[in-house]
C-alpha positions as CSV (number, residue, x, y, z in Angstrom):
1,M,-10.3,19.2,9.5
2,E,-9.3,15.6,9.8
3,P,-12.2,13.1,10.0
4,E,-12.7,11.4,13.4
5,C,-12.0,7.7,13.4
6,P,-11.6,5.1,16.1
7,R,-8.0,4.3,17.2
8,G,-6.6,1.6,15.0
9,L,-8.8,2.3,12.0
10,L,-8.4,4.3,8.9
11,P,-11.1,7.0,8.5
12,R,-14.2,6.7,6.5
13,P,-14.2,8.0,3.8
14,C,-10.6,7.0,3.2
15,R,-8.1,8.5,0.7
16,V,-5.3,6.3,-0.5
17,L,-2.3,7.0,-2.7
18,V,-1.5,3.9,-4.8
19,L,1.9,3.5,-6.2
20,L,2.1,0.7,-8.8
21,N,5.0,-0.8,-10.8
22,P,3.4,-1.6,-14.2
23,Q,6.3,-4.0,-14.8
24,G,5.5,-6.0,-11.7
25,G,3.9,-9.4,-11.9
26,K,5.4,-10.0,-15.4
27,G,3.8,-6.9,-16.6
28,K,0.3,-7.8,-15.3
29,A,0.2,-5.6,-12.1
30,L,-1.9,-2.8,-13.6
31,Q,-4.4,-5.3,-15.1
32,L,-4.6,-7.1,-11.7
33,F,-5.2,-3.8,-9.9
34,Q,-8.0,-2.8,-12.3
35,S,-9.7,-6.2,-12.2
36,R,-9.1,-7.4,-8.6
37,V,-8.3,-4.4,-6.4
38,Q,-10.2,-1.5,-7.8
39,P,-13.6,-3.1,-7.5
40,F,-13.0,-3.8,-3.8
41,L,-11.8,-0.2,-3.1
42,E,-14.8,1.2,-4.9
43,E,-17.2,-1.0,-2.9
44,A,-15.5,0.0,0.4
45,E,-15.8,3.7,-0.6
46,I,-12.0,4.2,-0.6
47,T,-11.0,6.9,-3.0
48,F,-7.6,6.6,-4.5
49,K,-5.1,8.1,-6.8
50,L,-3.1,5.6,-8.9
51,I,0.4,6.6,-9.9
52,L,2.4,4.3,-12.2
53,T,6.1,4.2,-11.5
54,E,8.3,4.8,-14.5
55,R,11.8,3.9,-13.4
56,K,14.0,2.7,-10.5
57,N,13.7,5.1,-7.5
58,H,10.6,6.9,-9.0
59,A,8.5,5.9,-6.0
60,R,11.2,7.1,-3.7
61,E,11.2,10.5,-5.4
62,L,7.4,10.7,-5.4
63,V,7.0,9.9,-1.7
64,C,9.8,12.3,-0.8
65,A,8.0,15.2,-2.5
66,E,4.3,14.2,-1.9
67,E,2.0,16.2,0.3
68,L,1.2,13.3,2.6
69,G,-1.6,15.2,4.4
70,H,-3.8,14.5,1.4
71,W,-3.7,10.8,2.1
72,D,-4.8,8.5,4.9
73,A,-2.6,5.7,3.7
74,L,-0.1,4.7,1.0
75,A,-0.6,1.4,-0.9
76,V,2.2,-0.1,-2.8
77,M,1.4,-2.6,-5.5
78,S,4.4,-4.4,-6.7
79,G,7.0,-6.7,-5.2
80,D,9.0,-6.0,-2.1
81,G,11.4,-3.7,-3.9
82,L,8.9,-0.9,-4.4
83,M,7.9,-0.9,-0.8
84,H,11.6,-0.6,0.0
85,E,11.8,2.5,-2.2
86,V,8.7,4.0,-0.5
87,V,10.1,3.5,3.0
88,N,13.4,5.0,2.0
89,G,11.6,8.0,0.5
90,L,9.6,8.5,3.7
91,M,12.9,8.3,5.7
92,E,14.6,10.9,3.5
93,R,11.9,13.6,4.1
94,P,12.7,16.5,6.5
95,D,9.5,15.4,8.4
96,W,10.5,11.7,8.4
97,E,9.5,11.1,12.0
98,T,5.9,12.0,11.1
99,A,6.0,10.6,7.5
100,I,7.1,7.2,8.6
101,Q,3.9,7.0,10.7
102,K,1.7,7.1,7.6
103,P,0.0,3.7,7.2
104,L,1.3,1.5,4.4
105,C,-0.4,-1.3,2.6
106,S,1.4,-3.9,0.6
107,L,-0.6,-5.2,-2.4
108,P,1.4,-8.0,-3.9
109,G,1.9,-7.5,-7.6
110,G,5.5,-8.6,-8.2
111,S,7.7,-11.6,-8.1
112,G,8.9,-11.2,-4.5
113,N,5.9,-10.6,-2.2
114,A,7.4,-11.7,1.2
115,L,6.2,-8.6,3.0
116,A,2.6,-9.1,1.8
117,A,2.8,-12.8,2.7
118,S,4.0,-11.8,6.3
119,V,1.2,-9.3,6.7
120,N,-1.3,-12.0,5.4
121,H,0.1,-14.4,8.0
122,Y,0.0,-12.0,10.9
123,A,-3.6,-11.0,10.0
124,G,-4.6,-14.7,10.6
125,Y,-5.2,-15.7,7.0
126,E,-4.0,-19.1,5.8
127,Q,-0.9,-19.1,3.6
128,V,-1.8,-18.3,0.0
129,T,-0.1,-16.9,-3.0
130,N,-0.7,-15.0,-6.2
131,E,-4.2,-13.6,-6.7
132,D,-5.5,-15.1,-3.4
133,L,-2.8,-13.2,-1.5
134,L,-3.6,-10.0,-3.5
135,I,-7.3,-10.3,-2.5
136,N,-6.5,-10.9,1.2
137,C,-4.2,-7.9,1.3
138,T,-6.9,-5.8,-0.5
139,L,-9.5,-6.9,2.0
140,L,-7.2,-5.8,4.9
141,L,-7.0,-2.3,3.3
142,C,-10.8,-2.3,2.8
143,R,-11.4,-3.2,6.4
144,R,-9.3,-0.2,7.3
145,R,-7.7,-1.9,10.3
146,L,-4.3,-0.6,11.3
147,S,-1.6,-2.7,13.0
148,P,1.8,-1.5,13.9
149,M,4.7,-3.4,12.3
150,N,8.4,-3.2,12.9
151,L,9.8,-3.3,9.3
152,L,13.3,-4.1,10.6
153,S,12.2,-7.4,12.3
């Protein structure tokens, strides 16, 4: 049975599948996740499974085959390219209309983090980069607030 949660919020406790490109951020994405993101998730009582991508389109394949019912949200830690793979994987599923409704979180850990910067802006945070942007995006996930976003716009 799914836990009850107010509209616009992820449930508590929350289960998140984290897809991380270990080559992201000049090879520092995993270290950043462990030192900056993981402590916040643990403090917020967000359980997660971390999967490291191994090659191009690996995240796409994983999301296409994943049992999404096990997860309340998907978090993508890399640059914009990995999020692109994840969205494409969701759209390739037979249940794509439901799958694309799964909440996504962008955790900037690559060289191109435009989506995370846009989310940061629309959340009302001041413009920041690097680890400050990563912390802001992590805090958004920890607060469990959902906000619809048109990825095409």
